[in-house]
N, C-alpha and C positions, 0 to 999 in steps of 0.2 A: 648581277650574274650569280648563278648558283655557286655554292661552295663545292669543293672537290667531293666531299662525302655525299652530296645529293645527286651526283651523276649516276645514271643507270650503269650498272656493271661494277661500280667501285667496290662494293662490299663482297663481291663474289671472288675477288682475287686476294691471295695471301701476299703476293708481291705485286705492288702497284707502282708502275713506273710513271709517277706523276712529278712534275716540276717542284722543286724546292721553292720556298718563298722568295729567297734572294734571286733565284733564276727567273722567277716570274716578274719580279720588279725590273730586272735587267731586260727581259724580252719586251715588256711594255715600253720601257724607255727607248729601245731601239726602234720599235714600230712608230712611236711618236716622232722620233727624230728623222727617220728615213722615209716615212710615209710610203711604204711599198704598195703598189696596186695589185700585183700578183705575187702570191706567196706559195711556196712548195714546202710541205712538211713531210719528212720521212719518219714514220712512227706516230700513229694517231693515238693509240690505246683507246680510250673511251671519249676522246674529243676535248679534253680539258684545255690543253695548250692552244688548240685551234680556236676554242671559244675565247681565250684570253686575247689572242690577236684580232679576232673579229670584233670583239668588244672594245678593244683599244682604239682601232681605226675603223670608222663606220663605212669607209669607202673601199676597203681592201677585199680581195677574193682569195680564199685559201683552198688550195688543192692538196689534200693530205692522203698519204698512202699507208695502208695498214694490211698486214699479211693475215692476221687472225680474223676469220669471218664474223665471229660473235662480237668481237670488239668493234669492228667496222660497222656492224648493225647498231650497236649500242651508241657509237659515236654519232651516226646519222640521227638517231632518235634524240640524243642530248642536244645536238646543234639545232635541229628543227624546233625543239621545245623552247629554245631560247630566242626564237625569232630570227634565226640566221638563214632561213630558206632562201635559195637563190644566190647566196654569197659564198658557198662552199661546195666542194665535191669530195666525197670520201671514196677513194679507189681501193677496192679489195684486191691487192696484188702483192707479189714479192717486189721489194723495192728495186732490185737489180733489173728485173724484167720490165718494170715501169720505166726506169731510166733509159734503158736501151731502146724501148719503143717510143719514148717521147723526148729524145735528146735534141730535137730541133725546136722544142718550145723554149720560151724565155720567161724567166721569173726575176723579180726585183729583189726578192728576199728568200733565202732557203734556211729552214730550221731543220737541222739534222739531229734526230733524237731516236733513231732506230737501233738495229743491232751494232754495238760499238766496234766489234771486230771487223765489220764490213766498211767502215768509214773510208778507209784508204782505197777500197775498190770503187766506191761511189764517186770519189773526188774528181776524176777526169770528166765524168758526165756532168756533175754539178757545176764545175767550172765553165763548161761549154753552155750550159743552160742559164747561167747567171748573167744578167744584163750588166753592161758597164756601169760601174758605181754601185752595183748590187751587193748585198750582204749575205755572207754564209756564216750562220751561227751554229756551232756544234756543241751539244751538251754532254756532260759526263766524260770529258776527255782525259781526266786525271785518274779516273777509276779507283776511288777510295785511297788515293795516295800511291797506288802501286806503280803507276806510270813513271813517277820520278823516284821511286825507291831504288836504293843500291843493293837491297837484299835480294836473295834468290826468290823468284816468283814461283808459287805453287804450279804444278803441271796444269791443273784445270783452268788456270787464268793466263798461262804463259803466252798462248797464241794471241789472245785478245789484247793483252798488254803490249806485246811486241807490235801488233798492228796499229794500236793507238800511238805508239811512239813513232812509227813510220808515218802516220797521218800528221802528227804535229810537226815532224821534221819537213814533211812535204809542204805544208801550208806556210811554215816559217821561212822556207827557202825559195818559194815560188815568186818569181819577179812580177807576176801578174797580180799577186795578192799582197795586201797590206794587212798583216795579222797581228792580233794582240791575244795573249793567253791570260785568262783570269783564274785565280785560285779559289774563288768562293764557291760555295756549294760543293759540287763534285768535279769542278773544273769546267770552264767553257771557253771556247775560242770564237773570236769575231774576225772574219776575213772580208775585206773590201776588194772587189775586183777593179783594178786600175784601168784595164783596157779590154 
């Protein structure tokens, strides 16, 4: 598999929302353990995490949603170049619009790595779309330590942090979900749908 730096579009961004090494290892471990057939990813960027999942399990199919048109096009090119044609779909759409339109579809695994402040809004749809025994993995849920900080949050981050706190509270207290929070990287949560 190509390195992150070799992906088309990587060098064109000052801010690159690419998985940290520990998060990549954890994602690979989960894909190997649960062997999902259908994966939904919210937040494609240039296709790096989708390629990690496709490379880890040769039988899975990834549907990944990206709002930015150029990123979506770069992701398609990157994934095709690595021989994943026919095993993925890159959807150029707003994630909420996609979830509303596709809420009757089922997925065995959801990787949530889009706009952090929207996780709580996506949750009811993702729960419905997740198969029994399916995994919801959410990235960056601790947001540079601010989510668990006792200090006053700067105005520019306040809504995002408050929404992430609501998301964590929701997944930890949901009787349908068995949730574990991980402190590594920028924080990840793993929720298994019980029924």
